[in-house]
C-alpha positions as CSV (number, residue, x, y, z in Angstrom):
1,X,161.2,200.7,113.6
2,X,159.6,197.8,111.7
3,X,157.9,194.5,112.3
4,X,159.6,191.5,110.8
5,X,157.3,188.7,110.0
6,X,158.3,185.3,108.5
7,X,156.2,184.2,105.5
8,X,154.8,181.2,107.4
9,X,153.5,183.4,110.1
10,X,151.9,185.7,107.5
11,X,150.2,182.7,106.0
12,X,149.0,181.5,109.5
13,X,147.3,184.9,110.0
14,X,145.7,185.0,106.6
15,X,144.4,181.4,106.9
16,X,143.0,182.1,110.4
17,X,141.2,185.2,109.0
18,X,139.7,183.2,106.2
19,X,138.7,180.3,108.4
20,X,136.8,182.5,110.9
21,X,135.1,184.7,108.2
22,X,132.5,186.3,108.5
23,X,133.6,186.8,112.1
24,X,136.8,188.6,113.2
25,X,139.7,186.4,114.1
26,X,142.4,187.4,116.6
27,X,145.7,186.2,117.9
28,X,148.9,187.0,119.6
29,X,152.4,187.5,118.2
30,X,155.4,186.5,120.3
31,X,158.9,187.7,119.4
32,X,161.7,189.9,120.5
33,X,162.7,193.6,120.4
34,X,165.8,195.0,118.9
35,X,167.0,198.6,118.2
36,X,165.8,198.2,114.7
37,X,162.3,196.8,115.5
38,X,160.3,193.7,116.4
39,X,160.7,190.2,115.1
40,X,157.9,187.7,115.2
41,X,159.0,184.3,116.3
42,X,155.5,182.7,116.8
43,X,151.9,183.5,116.0
44,X,149.3,182.1,118.4
45,X,145.8,182.1,116.9
46,X,143.2,182.5,119.6
47,X,139.5,182.1,119.8
48,X,137.5,185.3,119.5
49,X,136.1,185.6,123.0
50,X,133.8,188.6,122.3
51,X,130.5,188.2,124.0
52,X,128.0,190.3,126.0
53,X,130.2,189.6,129.1
54,X,133.3,190.8,127.3
55,X,131.5,193.9,126.0
56,X,130.8,194.8,129.6
57,X,134.5,195.3,130.1
58,X,134.5,198.1,127.4
59,X,132.4,201.0,128.8
60,X,130.2,202.7,126.2
61,X,130.5,199.9,123.6
62,X,127.3,198.5,122.1
63,X,127.2,194.7,122.3
64,X,125.1,194.7,119.1
65,X,128.2,194.4,117.0
66,X,129.1,190.9,118.0
67,X,132.0,188.9,116.6
68,X,131.5,190.3,113.1
69,X,132.8,193.7,114.2
70,X,134.6,193.1,117.5
71,X,137.2,190.8,119.0
72,X,138.5,190.0,122.4
73,X,141.2,187.7,123.6
74,X,140.3,186.0,126.9
75,X,142.3,187.3,129.8
76,X,143.4,183.8,130.8
77,X,144.8,183.3,127.2
78,X,146.8,186.6,127.5
79,X,148.2,185.4,130.8
80,X,149.1,182.1,129.4
81,X,150.8,183.8,126.4
82,X,152.7,186.1,128.8
83,X,154.0,183.2,130.8
84,X,155.0,181.2,127.7
85,X,156.8,184.3,126.3
86,X,158.6,184.8,129.6
87,X,159.6,181.1,129.8
88,X,161.0,181.3,126.3
89,X,162.8,184.7,126.8
90,X,160.4,186.4,124.4
91,X,157.8,189.1,124.6
92,X,154.3,189.6,123.4
93,X,155.0,192.1,120.7
94,X,151.6,192.4,119.1
95,X,148.1,191.4,118.3
96,X,146.5,190.6,115.0
97,X,142.8,190.6,114.0
98,X,140.7,190.7,110.9
99,X,138.2,193.1,109.5
100,X,135.5,191.0,107.6
101,X,134.3,192.9,104.5
102,X,135.9,196.1,105.8
103,X,139.2,197.9,105.1
104,X,142.4,197.0,107.0
105,X,142.4,200.4,108.8
106,X,141.9,200.6,112.6
107,X,138.5,201.5,113.9
108,X,138.0,204.0,116.7
109,X,137.3,201.0,119.0
110,X,140.7,199.5,117.9
111,X,142.5,202.7,118.7
112,X,140.7,203.4,122.0
113,X,141.7,200.0,123.5
114,X,145.1,199.5,121.9
115,X,148.3,199.3,124.0
116,X,151.2,201.6,123.2
117,X,153.9,198.9,123.1
118,X,152.2,196.5,120.7
119,X,152.1,196.2,117.0
120,X,148.6,195.6,115.6
121,X,148.2,193.7,112.3
122,X,144.9,194.1,110.7
123,X,143.9,191.9,107.7
124,X,141.0,192.8,105.5
125,X,138.9,189.8,104.5
126,X,136.7,190.4,101.5
127,X,134.1,187.8,100.7
128,X,136.0,185.1,102.6
129,X,139.4,185.8,101.1
130,X,142.2,187.5,103.0
131,X,143.2,190.7,101.2
132,X,145.3,193.7,102.3
133,X,147.3,193.4,105.6
134,X,148.9,196.3,107.4
135,X,150.7,196.6,110.7
136,X,149.9,199.6,113.0
137,X,151.5,201.2,116.0
138,X,150.3,204.0,118.3
139,X,152.2,207.2,118.3
140,X,152.7,209.5,121.3
141,X,149.2,211.0,120.8
142,X,147.5,207.6,120.9
143,X,146.9,207.7,117.2
144,X,147.6,204.7,114.9
145,X,150.4,205.1,112.4
146,X,151.4,202.5,109.7
147,X,154.3,200.4,110.8
148,X,156.9,199.1,108.2
149,X,156.4,195.4,107.7
150,X,159.1,193.2,106.3
151,X,158.8,189.6,105.4
152,X,161.9,187.6,106.5
153,X,162.7,183.9,106.1
């Protein structure tokens, strides 16, 4: 399986990551599923809603990290995206976020709270410039594996 991402959506993700630096950005990917993979139709940049209140929803996490090392998408935004996807006969197929001055590999926190059915794009932002970008999916053992990423027009 692979994730198909049009170049304009790739650019939206990279720009969002650069504009929120040095904090993590986050957003939702809408699209559709086929036998060969997922195709992104729309990228929805969201605000990073990480806060002490959001941290309380993640048992054992230390709120000291803040938005530079954590992200959260507000529940009402996820519900709105689900409704919009349903109304357009699409699905939420993934989430993206950035890692400011950190590699584009998932953290243990990313893995622990990820959902099996989603693709997770992580873009590394080094000194304010978007760098490497990788898509990840969870395997049957709840471990992240790289997901093939193709850029379609």
